N, C-alpha and C positions, 0 to 999 in steps of 0.2 A: 177598604179600597179607596182609591183616589177620587172616584166619581160621586161619592155620597154628598148629599146636601147638608150643609152645616147649620145648626141651630143659631139663629141671630144673624145669619149672613146678610139678609135683606137690609136690616138696620145698618150694618157696617157698610154695605154697598151705598146706601143713601148718604151716610156720613162721608164716605169717600168722595162721592160726587160733589158734595158741598164743601169739602176740605180745602178747595182752592180759594175760598172766600167769596165766591159769587153768591148773590141773592137770587134764588130760583123758586119758581112755583112748582107745584106737583106736576103740572102739565109739562113744563120745560124739562123737568127731571125725566119724565117718561119718554120724551122725545130723545134726550141724550142717550138713554138706555136702549132705545129701539133703532136708532139710525146710524149708518145705513144698514148695518147688520149689527146686532147686539154683540159687544165685545165681552160681556160678562155672561149672563144667562138670561133666559126669558123671564121677564117680570110683567105680570098683568097690571094694567092701569089701576084696577080695583084693589091691588095689594099695596100700592104706593101710599095712598092717603091715610089708611089706618096706621101704617108704619110711621109716617110723618107725625101723626097725632101723638103716637106713643113716644117718639123721640122728643117731641116738644114738651109733653108732660114730664119726661125724665130730666129735662133741662139740657139735653144734648144739642138742640137746635132752638132758634128763636123765630117765631112767625110774626109777620106784620101784614095787616090788610092793606091792599092797594086799591084805591077808588078809581074806577074806570068809567068814564062817561059813555053812556049808551051800551055798555056791556056789564055783565055781572062783575062784582068786585073779585079780586083774586088775592090769595095769600102767598106771600113770598117767604122763603126760609133762608136763614144763614146758620152756619154752625157756630156753636158757642165754644168757649175755651174748655168747658167740661166735655163737650162732644169731641173735640180734638184729642183730649187726654184719654177719653174712653176708647176712641178708635185706635190711638197709638198703643194703648195697653193691650187691646185685643190683637193687634197685628204682631206684637212682639212676645205674646205669652208663649211659654214652652208648650210644645205639642209632641205627642208620640207619632202622630201621623198627620199628613196634610190632605185636605180635600181639594178638589178643583177650585171651589169657591175661595178657599183660604189662600191658595197659592196665587190666584189671579189678583185678589185684593192686596196681598203683600207686594206683588210686583207693581201694581198700579200706584201704590202709595210709597214708592221709593223715596220721594222727597220728604216724607215724614219720618221714615225709619232708617234711611241710609242704604247705600249699595251693599255693604257687608252683610247686613241682615237679609236683604233680598237674595244675595248669592247663596247664603246658608240655606234659605228656604228652598231655592231652586235645586241645590245639591241634594237636600233631603227628599224632595219630590222626585228627582231623577232616580234615586235609589229605590223608592217605592215603585216607580214605573218599571224599572229593570226587574224587580222581584215579581211584580204582577205578570210581566212578560214571561219570565221563567216558569211561573205557575201555569200559565196558559199552555206553554209548550209541553210541560209535564202532563197536563190534563189530556192534551191531544194524543200523546203517546199512549196513555191509558186506553183511549178509544181505539187507536190504531193497533195496539197489541192485544186487543180482546181476542179470546178464542174464536176461531172461524165460525163455529156454530152459533156464536152470540153476536157476530159482527153484522152491522147493517149492510144493505146493498151498496154497490159502488156509487150509485147516484146519490144515495143518502150520505155516504161518506164525503162526497164532493160538497154537498150542501152544508154539512157540519163543518168541514174544513173552511168553507167560504166565510162562515161566521167567525171562526178562529182568526182567519186572515184579517177580517175587519177589526177585531179586537187588538190584534198585534199591530196593525197599522196605526191605530189610535195611540197605543203605548209608544211606538216609534216616533210619532209626531210630537208627543209630550217630551220624550227624551231629547229630541233635537231642539225643541224650544228651550229646555233647561240648559242645554249645552251652548246654544248660540243666540238665544232670543235677546238677552240683554245687550250683547255686543252689537247685534244687528240693529236693535232699536236705537242705540247710541249713534251708529253710523247713519241711520235714517234721519234722525233729528239733525245731525250736523249737515247732511246733504240738503235738507229743506230749510235751514236757517237762512234768513235774508242776510245780505252782505253786512248790514249795520248791526247784526246780532240780535235784533228785536223781532218779535212776531206781531203781525197785524191782528 
């Protein structure tokens, strides 16, 4: 199913945040991931530092200590070429199925892997969501068509159907994002670009 958490996704998320070349501390990364509402998934502050240490040990990022007068020193991180290569390889690896984490990271890293690969991933994810939606409707029909002596009360059926409606709405939103998200994002960027073509 699309919602499963992917092994190693946190490392790839951190590499993605650093992939634009900025030097960031663990605290700055946690702020980026948390505000105003997380665009990816909830990451605990306590998860970030061990993952950064692991990425540094593996050579995917390089850390350097910054001396701060009157405050504790902080460590800033930049992505290495090996980190860019590892992230890119992870993003383009063949998959039989995409998780929410994977498709979000693939879309986020359009600049690394190109529009065509992002569109392929979105098409694959859309098909998964359509299949999940079909399975949910089929499962509901099983509940609805149960023999009357085994069927729950009407109030229970309404409660059960409300859960199905929530799950269907999630799939519908994912399908709409796959269908329109990239085009809407491009229009949004064009609309907000300053007249001189640069960003402040």
